[in-house]
N, C-alpha and C positions, 0 to 999 in steps of 0.2 A: 370865717378861715376857711377856705379851701380846706378838702379831703385829698390827699396825696396817694397816687396810688404809681404802681407799676404794671406794666402792660407787656407779655408775653405775647410772640411774635404769632401763635397758635388762637390769641381771643382777635388781633391786630387780620387775621385772616377771618375767621368768622364775621368779623364787621366786613368784611370785603363781599363776601361771597352770602350772605343772606340780611333781610331787615329785619333784624330780630332782634330777642333782649341784651347779648351784647351790645349790640348795634345803640341800641339806645343809653344803654348804661354808657358805653364810653361818651356819651355825648350829652352827658349832665354839665348843665355849664358849672354846677360846684365840683365839680371834679378836677383838680389837678393831674393831668396824664404826664408818665416818665417811660419809655422804654429807650433799648439800647440800640443805636444806629446802625450796627448789622441786622437788625431786626426788617431794615427797609433794602440789605442787600440780598439779605435771604429769600425775602418776599420777589423782587427782579429778578432771582435765580429761578424760583416756580412759576413766574408769572406762565410763563405758555402752557400751563398745565390748567392753572386757575383759570384761565380765559375758556378754556373749554365748559364752567363749570356758570360764568355769569359772562353777560356781553359786555365786550372794551368800554361801550360809553360809561356804563352803572362804574366797572371797577376803576378806572381814571375817577370820575368823579370823587367815588367815596375815598379813594387813597388821597387825594387833594385835599378832603376836607381830614381826615383823620391825620395827614401832616402837620397840617395849621392849626390841629388840637394837640396833638401830643408832641413833647419837648425831649429831644434827641441825647443822650448822654454818652460817655464814653464810657467803654467797660473795663478799667484796667486790674480784675481780680487774675490770677493766673489761672482760674478754672474757664474761666471767659473763652468763648468761642472752640472749643476743642477740637 
């Protein structure tokens, strides 16, 4: 049985910017990861700033892999995306 986790946008961004603990944890094979759809929208909004900290090719490669690993879910709470 896989462990299920919800991943915050900040952790996705950390994974995109640095090959560190967060990235290694997110890509553990026994983790089933979920995030809200607007996490990727938020990353796109801040992409220009993020690309000042990492190369475009590295950013796009890791983002592609993250999108394959994470399952996107709709947030239906009244508290979503304030």
